[in-house]
ZAZAMI-431512 format. One record per residue (C-alpha): residue in one letter; x, y, z. Coordinates in steps of 0.001 Angstrom, whole numbers, padded with zeros to 6 digits, always signed. Layout:
! residues N
AXYZ...
! end
This chain:
! residues 519
X-018706-002666-027245X-015615-004423-028670X-012717-004960-026330X-009051-005748-026681X-006438-007068-024291X-003045-005383-024153X+000137-006953-022769X+001711-005203-019823X+004814-005974-017823X+004501-007891-014596X+007084-005730-012893X+009473-008508-011976X+013114-007919-012705X+014275-010326-015349X+010741-011282-016336X+010514-012867-019754X+008381-011168-022419X+007151-014589-023536X+003909-016162-022395X+004100-017250-018780X+002406-020365-017480X-000359-018297-015882X-001020-016204-019003X-002316-018732-021502X-004906-017050-023732X-008548-017956-023981X-011252-016693-026280X-012958-013521-025034X-016657-014165-024426X-017681-010839-025992X-015534-010715-029117X-013003-012638-031188X-010115-011185-029195X-007995-013289-026894X-008077-012646-023164X-005919-014053-020374X-007303-016965-018424X-006129-016131-014920X-003191-013760-014845X-004963-010398-014924X-001950-008774-013271X-000042-009029-016573X-002838-007637-018682X-005299-004765-018806X-008618-004521-020532X-008682-001511-022826X-012106-000553-024154X-012286+001429-027344X-012204+005107-026346X-015522+006894-026922X-015382+009688-029474X-011576+009571-029618X-011095+010602-025977X-007353+010938-025408X-005698+008558-022947X-003956+011354-021086X-007215+013281-020713X-009030+010202-019430X-006352+009564-016782X-006205+013266-015915X-009994+013353-015586X-010068+010307-013295X-007365+011825-011106X-008949+015281-011165X-012224+013888-009831X-010214+012261-007036X-007986+015257-006241X-010780+017835-006501X-012570+016249-003557X-009806+017405-001193X-011037+020998-001383X-014135+020008+000605X-012135+019106+003729X-008435+020071+003376X-008688+023909+003721X-010592+023718+007012X-008176+021119+008395X-005158+023219+007350X-006674+026295+009015X-007225+024303+012197X-003479+023691+012492X-001793+026850+011136X-004539+029482+011048X-004611+032067+008261X-001157+030988+007044X-003039+028135+005373X-004093+030583+002627X-000464+031109+001602X+000742+027547+002128X-002063+025898+000128X-000937+027978-002871X+002750+027294-002165X+002099+023565-001817X+000422+023614-005235X+003733+024769-006731X+005601+022092-004774X+003231+019457-006172X+004030+020680-009671X+007722+020035-008937X+006811+016621-007539X+004817+015795-010676X+007923+016282-012859X+009621+013547-010841X+006563+011340-011215X+006863+011707-014994X+010508+010666-014763X+009492+007597-012751X+006831+006722-015347X+009483+006883-018081X+011829+004582-016139X+009069+002044-015516X+008043+002106-019177X+011627+001500-020326X+011671-001648-018202X+008243-002824-019420X+006500-002136-016111X+003065-000553-016483X+001170+000963-013578X+001585+000070-009947X+003065+003434-008982X+005048+003496-005766X+004805-000285-005338X+006215-001144-008775X+008990+001442-008595X+010116+000531-005071X+010116-003149-006044X+012174-002381-009135X+014768-000264-007285X+014935-001754-003790X+013407-005213-004028X+010539-006950-002223X+011134-005811+001375X+010938-002093+000588X+007979-002739-001699X+005973-004032+001277X+006513-000695+003028X+005291+000995-000162X+002236-001265-000323X+001441-000477+003310X+001759+003272+002722X-000434+003352-000354X-002991+000962+001182X-003330+003177+004260X-003805+006123+001882X-006581+004277+000048X-008262+003273+003316X-008239+006823+004637X-009244+008270+001247X-012373+006139+001354X-013108+006949+005004X-012612+010723+004898X-014376+011011+001525X-017387+009093+002855X-017595+011217+005999X-017233+014442+004006X-019790+013272+001415X-022399+012667+004111X-021630+015942+005923X-021831+018058+002754X-024756+016196+001228X-026866+016518+004377X-025625+019942+005531X-029136+021421+005331X-030975+018437+006813X-031633+018096+010564X-029990+014689+011015X-028878+013273+014333X-025446+011683+014924X-026868+008151+014775X-028526+008742+011391X-025373+010337+010020X-023337+007395+011287X-025688+004964+009574X-025452+006872+006290X-021641+006750+006398X-021593+002976+006838X-024373+002615+004268X-022346+004467+001620X-019268+002307+002287X-021126-000980+001881X-023314+000232-000991X-020204+000985-003054X-018681-002334-001976X-021842-004057-003199X-021707-002318-006573X-018099-003423-007057X-018895-006982-005999X-021712-007042-008577X-019229-005879-011212X-020955-002528-011809X-018230-000080-012799X-018029+003601-013624X-018896+004586-017178X-016580+007011-019001X-019461+009082-020381X-021119+009354-016958X-017816+010389-015368X-017275+013027-018028X-020832+014312-017555X-020334+014613-013789X-017059+016431-014429X-018804+018960-016690X-021515+019617-014086X-018989+019873-011232X-016750+022205-013245X-019710+024455-014112X-020852+024658-010476X-017375+025254-009034X-016429+027874-011649X-019631+029734-010789X-018760+029403-007100X-015329+030969-007673X-016877+033758-009759X-019437+034491-007025X-016619+034457-004492X-014858+037263-006351X-018082+039192-006999X-019106+039064-003323X-015642+039388-001838X-015832+040654+001745X-014137+044033+002365X-011622+042499+004747X-010741+039466+002599X-007919+041028+000488X-006199+042302+003627X-006512+038848+005215X-004960+037155+002161X-002121+039686+002062X-001629+039305+005798X-001265+035539+005363X+001608+035995+002899X+003249+038707+005010X+003013+036536+008121X+004764+033617+006419X+007450+035796+004831X+008091+037537+008152X+008394+034208+009974X+010757+032797+007349X+013063+035813+007080X+013005+037190+010605X+014293+034469+012943X+017103+032559+011273X+017389+029426+009140X+016210+026807+011689X+013006+028733+012359X+012444+029238+008621X+012826+025499+008002X+010373+024770+010823X+007783+027219+009448X+007992+025778+005919X+007881+022199+007196X+004815+022751+009370X+003055+024760+006652X+003593+022264+003832X+002828+019269+006067X-000453+020860+007146X-001547+021568+003548X-000309+018468+001693X-003748+016903+002104X-005204+019384-000402X-003413+017534-003232X-003871+013960-002078X-004808+012566-005499X-001572+013433-007282X-000108+009934-006906X-003106+008409-008715X-001768+009392-012158X+001343+007237-011916X-000713+004563-010158X-002924+004301-013275X-000104+004777-015805X-000902+001342-017221X-003974+002871-018887X-001916+005074-021209X+000399+004258-024088X+003418+006316-023098X+005007+008250-020258X+004387+011383-022350X+000661+010893-021700X+001462+010875-017982X+003222+014228-018433X+000181+015663-020239X-002132+014389-017488X-000016+016129-014852X-000111+019394-016821X-003890+019043-017026X-004052+018717-013233X-001689+021654-012711X-003867+023928-014862X-007147+022828-013245X-006914+021601-009657X-003569+023350-009166X-005306+026692-009753X-008863+026035-008530X-007898+024605-005124X-005772+027600-003974X-008407+030037-005279X-011338+028359-003533X-009320+027882-000352X-008228+031528-000217X-011731+032847-000892X-013396+030529+001633X-010833+030955+004416X-010890+034755+004092X-014700+034974+004100X-016578+036143+007241X-017361+032600+008435X-017118+030932+011824X-014572+028353+010654X-014680+026356+013884X-018422+025779+013441X-018132+024792+009756X-015020+022606+009544X-016942+019783+007906X-019015+021803+005413X-016836+024901+004842X-017203+025059+001043X-020929+024282+001155X-021606+026953+003768X-019394+029462+001916X-021583+028869-001165X-024594+030091+000827X-022632+033183+001928X-021651+034265-001598X-024837+032943-003216X-027953+031667-001482X-029225+028544+000235X-030388+026756-002973X-026947+027302-004498X-025385+025956-001304X-027555+022846-001598X-026361+022345-005199X-022698+022735-004186X-023199+020297-001307X-024829+017692-003558X-022162+018057-006261X-019459+017731-003631X-021169+014676-002193X-021317+012983-005616X-017643+013511-006455X-016638+012474-002927X-018572+009216-003362X-016756+008719-006674X-013475+009096-004772X-014607+006299-002441X-015218+004075-005463X-011786+005000-006834X-010246+003851-003543X-012046+000492-003838X-010924-000052-007426X-007333+001136-006962X-006743-000878-003795X-008182-004013-005412X-005854-003605-008400X-002867-003104-006108X-003669-006171-004002X-004335-008165-007159X-000872-007268-008449X+000705-008329-005148X-001432-011477-005047X-000319-012607-008493X+003323-011942-007725X+003272-014015-004518X+000566-016506-005534X-002179-015507-003081X-004795-017306-005150X-007383-017356-002361X-007313-013548-002134X-007666-012746-005838X-010444-015203-006634X-013200-013684-008787X-016930-014317-008941X-019069-014849-012044X-018965-011117-012761X-015141-011073-012771X-015122-009065-009548X-012426-009404-006899X-015168-009842-004338X-012961-011014-001472X-010766-007930-001743X-013836-005672-001874X-015281-007323+001244X-011910-006965+002984X-011765-003289+002002X-015296-002673+003247X-014418-004273+006581X-011253-002163+006892X-013108+001058+006073X-015831+000202+008571X-013319-000540+011331X-011551+002808+010814X-014883+004664+010860X-015820+002915+014110X-012422+003573+015699X-012464+007279+014824X-016221+007640+015437X-016513+009206+011989X-014423+012242+012976X-013186+014127+009905X-010481+015841+011990X-008949+012557+013203X-009142+011009+009724X-007375+014031+008222X-004570+013736+010776X-004125+010053+009945X-004293+010529+006175X-001355+012888+005698X+001202+010548+007324X+000735+007683+004853X+000496+010095+001925X+003867+011647+002729X+005377+008198+003328X+004485+007146-000222X+005914+010401-001619X+009170+009914+000305X+009542+006326-000938X+008943+007324-004560X+011389+010237-004577X+013943+008302-002510X+013886+005443-005022X+014274+007934-007863X+017350+009417-006160X+018911+005974-005733X+018229+005109-009367X+019643+008395-010674X+022823+008260-008584X+023563+004692-009710X+022273+004778-013303X+022586+008433-014275X+020709+009484-017398X+021968+006865-019847X+018524+005227-020014X+016392+008374-019786X+017894+010800-022271X+014450+011888-023463X+013390+013371-020117X+015192+013811-016828X+015250+016302-013975X+017936+017755-011739X+019320+015378-009124X+020040+018315-006824X+016445+019493-007114X+015210+015962-006446X+017420+015753-003352X+016054+019050-002015X+012496+017857-002689X+013195+014627-000807X+014575+016577+002157X+011426+018735+002282X+009164+015678+002119X+011190+013826+004754X+011049+016822+007093X+007271+017000+006649X+006932+013258+007265X+009022+013397+010456X+006962+016334+011728X+003653+014596+011048X+004875+011288+012460X+005794+013069+015690X+002617+015167+015974X-000059+012855+014500X+000034+009755+016735X-003124+008197+015250X-001797+008329+011702X+001669+007156+012708X+000206+004267+014687X-002010+003081+011822X+000783+003384+009248X+003322+001614+011481X+000852-001169+012306X+000063-001895+008649X+003764-001763+007718X+004604-004153+010561X+001902-006649+009612X+002851-006649+005923X+006565-007002+006661X+005986-009844+009123X+003702-011702+006722X+005264-010657+003426X+008986-011307+003872X+008612-015104+004335X+006271-015275+001329X+008623-013200-000829X+011536-015521-000053X+009534-018615-000901X+007145-017555-003674X+008639-014379-005173X+009693-014188-008846X+013354-014020-007808X+013064-017341-005976X+011574-018955-009083X+014437-017667-011242X+016990-018968-008731X+015315-022399-008639X+015522-022625-012428X+019324-022686-012148X+019031-026040-010335X+018232-027700-013671X+021407-027893-015835X+019565-028746-019047X+017452-025584-018805X+020630-023556-018390X+022226-025195-021431X+019137-024581-023572X+018995-020945-022475X+022685-020495-023304X+022159-022094-026705X+019297-019724-027560X+021356-016587-026876X+022144-014500-029961X+025092-012476-028683X+028188-013167-026593X+027729-014344-023026X+029991-013911-020006X+029825-016826-017569X+031295-016693-014075X+031932-019921-012140X+032047-019677-008376X+032414-022360-005741
! end
């Protein structure tokens, strides 16, 4: 299949659009196109789209397969913390995520205007706040990727083997086997195929739509009253005991259900795969009209069904499929869930390797981003596999502990993104983003909600807070000295030590220049 290489911004402020010393072209081995020799962080490989598949749909599909997996573990975890109020808050959080997605589109537009493609929270925090804050962003998103892989692997094994009499040791071995099998595939350079992904999406959509239909057809007599009672309970708690209590109820409810939409940040993270921020907006609408509707429906139907939720926290959706259908249908749902959960693990491998590659190129960590003969970032994949294994061993493969840890880092990345957007808007206004912008007041309120949820989780989820704080501390301790010595800003400052370069740059300028001399 022919391939082409497309220029993308490196994300450094003041970066020149000209060829950099690490981006000299070489002939592509598979076609007559030119490809970069080493600096993959400035480029992306863009295969010809099969059958005219739209960019926004491809990105939306990738993210949907990641976000859809949350329904297999998030509803049970939300119910464990807030009971039947989870039915209402999962739906309410879906609306909040739609508001958040409008801000993500605004961020994508800002990054595109400054020739920065992809990178998500890392690129935007670096652009607005500089290298120190970007290390906190890298830590947050890396912890999210680590826990995405871990909880998805555990849930995949639980749902895929729900009807098999496996002991804890066998289940443990399967979890570690899945982690290293996917690491091996990535090291060998075997990647997901767009047609295969689309085929799995069609099968998963068919199975889950039938599951929702069966849920309505076999709705338990007490389920409608339970759903209505969930809404009435929340409304009564919010309106009956004053503003502080209402804020506490909303904070706890949203924080407990945020995990159901954990893939929403992946769209802006992969924005480098699309041509325009408008494609990012279309991808978010696609998610809102699919996962944003299916997740609350499935959660409400499953949580209101006559099921012993404490006994089926790990395989709630799979067991619910046997209640509204039969055992063979439950097996199918479990296998489909297992497949898309394994795909989410692979997404975590790929996304984390791309993020670390971007950081490695910026700070010249050549030893980390070395590739093998199959152009695979094998050292990063081995590092990821070791990290995932260590977390599984520390938590003993407990889905409940992993879920507690996951939400903290997820909310941290949301808070950083929206906080950076607020800073940008209050200093720059809308002069650069006339085409699309949102309300600053609304963004401020959204940031306050997210911060309140983060503070609550940080105080009540010690495992997640400890992991997030440890990774942030390590990256700050190691990253700040490197950023001062090897960062792009340091290189630009060192260039001013050569007077002839300054004179040549001044002579090449087309317009007027303002020069300040300072002793």
